[in-house]
VMD Tcl script that draws the C-alpha trace (Angstrom):
set ca {
  {-1.90 107.98 49.77}
  {1.65 107.39 50.80}
  {4.30 109.39 52.53}
  {6.31 112.08 50.80}
  {8.92 110.83 48.35}
  {12.48 110.89 49.52}
  {14.50 113.90 48.49}
  {17.28 113.05 46.09}
  {20.34 114.78 44.84}
  {22.23 113.84 41.72}
  {21.10 111.13 39.34}
  {20.59 107.41 39.56}
  {20.71 104.99 36.64}
  {17.59 102.82 36.39}
  {17.89 99.19 35.32}
  {19.35 99.15 31.84}
  {18.86 102.88 31.33}
  {20.77 106.10 31.42}
  {20.85 108.39 34.47}
  {17.69 110.45 34.88}
  {17.70 113.65 36.92}
  {14.75 114.15 39.28}
  {12.14 116.57 37.94}
  {9.86 118.67 40.11}
  {7.25 121.23 39.22}
  {4.09 122.72 40.64}
  {0.80 123.74 39.11}
  {-1.53 126.28 40.69}
  {-4.99 126.06 39.07}
  {-5.89 129.55 40.33}
  {-3.06 131.05 38.23}
  {-3.03 128.72 35.24}
  {-6.73 127.91 34.81}
  {-8.67 130.47 36.90}
  {-12.08 129.81 35.34}
  {-11.69 126.06 35.76}
  {-10.56 126.54 39.38}
  {-13.53 128.78 40.17}
  {-15.96 126.37 38.51}
  {-14.45 123.37 40.32}
  {-14.50 125.08 43.69}
  {-18.06 126.38 43.33}
  {-19.25 122.97 42.15}
  {-17.56 121.26 45.10}
  {-19.05 123.71 47.59}
  {-22.53 123.50 46.04}
  {-22.51 119.70 46.08}
  {-21.14 119.67 49.63}
  {-23.92 122.00 50.82}
  {-26.50 119.89 49.01}
  {-25.15 116.77 50.73}
  {-25.26 118.39 54.17}
  {-28.82 119.70 53.69}
  {-30.38 116.61 52.12}
  {-28.86 113.73 54.09}
  {-31.12 112.52 56.90}
  {-28.14 111.90 59.20}
  {-26.03 115.04 59.74}
  {-22.82 113.09 60.24}
  {-23.31 111.25 56.94}
  {-23.98 114.57 55.20}
  {-20.76 116.09 56.49}
  {-18.79 112.96 55.58}
  {-20.18 113.09 52.05}
  {-19.44 116.82 51.86}
  {-15.79 116.24 52.78}
  {-15.54 113.41 50.27}
  {-16.93 115.65 47.51}
  {-14.50 118.45 48.38}
  {-11.58 116.00 48.24}
  {-12.81 114.37 45.03}
  {-12.97 117.70 43.20}
  {-9.73 118.91 44.80}
  {-7.58 118.57 41.64}
  {-9.69 121.29 40.02}
  {-8.82 123.94 42.60}
  {-5.97 122.80 44.88}
  {-2.32 123.56 44.02}
  {-0.40 120.47 43.01}
  {3.27 119.52 43.30}
  {4.60 116.85 40.94}
  {7.81 114.81 41.01}
  {9.42 112.29 38.67}
  {12.53 110.59 40.04}
  {14.38 107.27 40.02}
  {11.75 105.56 42.19}
  {8.65 106.62 40.26}
  {6.10 109.34 39.73}
  {4.41 111.28 42.54}
  {1.83 114.01 42.99}
  {1.08 116.02 46.12}
  {-2.41 117.38 46.39}
  {-3.64 118.80 49.65}
  {-2.10 116.97 52.59}
  {-0.67 113.81 51.05}
  {1.40 112.30 48.26}
  {0.12 109.85 45.69}
  {2.88 107.72 44.15}
  {3.28 105.18 41.36}
  {6.51 103.16 41.30}
  {8.20 102.56 37.95}
  {7.75 98.81 38.40}
  {3.97 99.26 38.72}
  {3.42 101.60 35.77}
  {2.11 99.79 32.67}
  {0.91 102.68 30.49}
  {2.10 106.27 30.11}
  {0.77 108.99 27.84}
  {2.63 112.26 27.51}
  {0.20 114.82 26.09}
  {0.44 118.48 25.24}
  {-0.42 119.60 28.78}
  {-0.09 116.53 30.99}
  {1.51 113.19 31.78}
  {-0.86 110.33 32.52}
  {0.34 107.02 33.96}
  {-1.61 103.94 34.95}
  {-0.88 100.63 36.62}
  {-3.46 98.93 34.38}
  {-2.44 97.93 30.87}
  {-5.93 97.83 29.31}
  {-7.97 100.18 31.48}
  {-11.20 98.96 33.00}
  {-13.49 100.01 35.84}
  {-10.58 100.60 38.23}
  {-8.78 102.97 35.84}
  {-9.80 106.17 37.71}
  {-8.28 104.76 40.90}
  {-5.11 103.36 39.33}
  {-4.27 106.23 37.00}
  {-2.37 109.36 37.95}
  {-2.54 112.62 36.01}
  {0.28 115.13 36.35}
  {-0.55 118.44 34.65}
  {2.34 120.37 33.13}
  {2.68 124.09 33.86}
  {2.00 126.32 30.88}
  {5.34 128.13 30.93}
  {7.50 125.03 31.42}
  {5.64 122.32 29.50}
  {7.96 122.49 26.49}
  {11.02 122.30 28.76}
  {9.68 119.33 30.76}
  {8.49 117.17 27.86}
  {11.93 116.02 26.59}
  {13.07 115.18 30.14}
  {9.83 113.30 30.83}
  {10.13 111.39 27.56}
  {13.70 110.45 28.51}
  {12.57 109.27 31.96}
  {9.78 107.14 30.47}
  {12.15 105.67 27.87}
  {14.80 104.96 30.51}
  {12.27 102.82 32.38}
  {10.95 101.07 29.27}
  {7.53 102.68 29.26}
}
mol new
graphics top color blue
foreach p $ca { graphics top sphere $p radius 0.5 }
foreach p [lrange $ca 0 end-1] q [lrange $ca 1 end] { graphics top cylinder $p $q radius 0.2 }
display resetview
């Protein structure tokens, strides 16, 4: 995870493209997908408790429990997303995850999300190189044209 993206005002023209205004939105799973958030949280807690109880070394059990809670975090933690002139970022929990425009090889804008990856053909590292930004239900139709324009402006 990297530091928070710099705050920008106005627009900046990417190489060979038109100016793209920064876009920011947030998604709260507890409001938008309450059943999915409950299921994700209960699954994370159950697996964390199982790890703590079954590991022979208590410290290893707690470490595994924290890793499981973080791994399933996107299911129940509020998320803040940003698309600007430097790239695409997502804040989940305590830190930002960022993909620079120069690193992004593939982008798929779906009905409810934007997925970007630094790998062109996928592979075993895809889950670690990809970044999924869910779109909020009420604003998805408003964000899609702006996201399409940002992707096109950067040749993706």
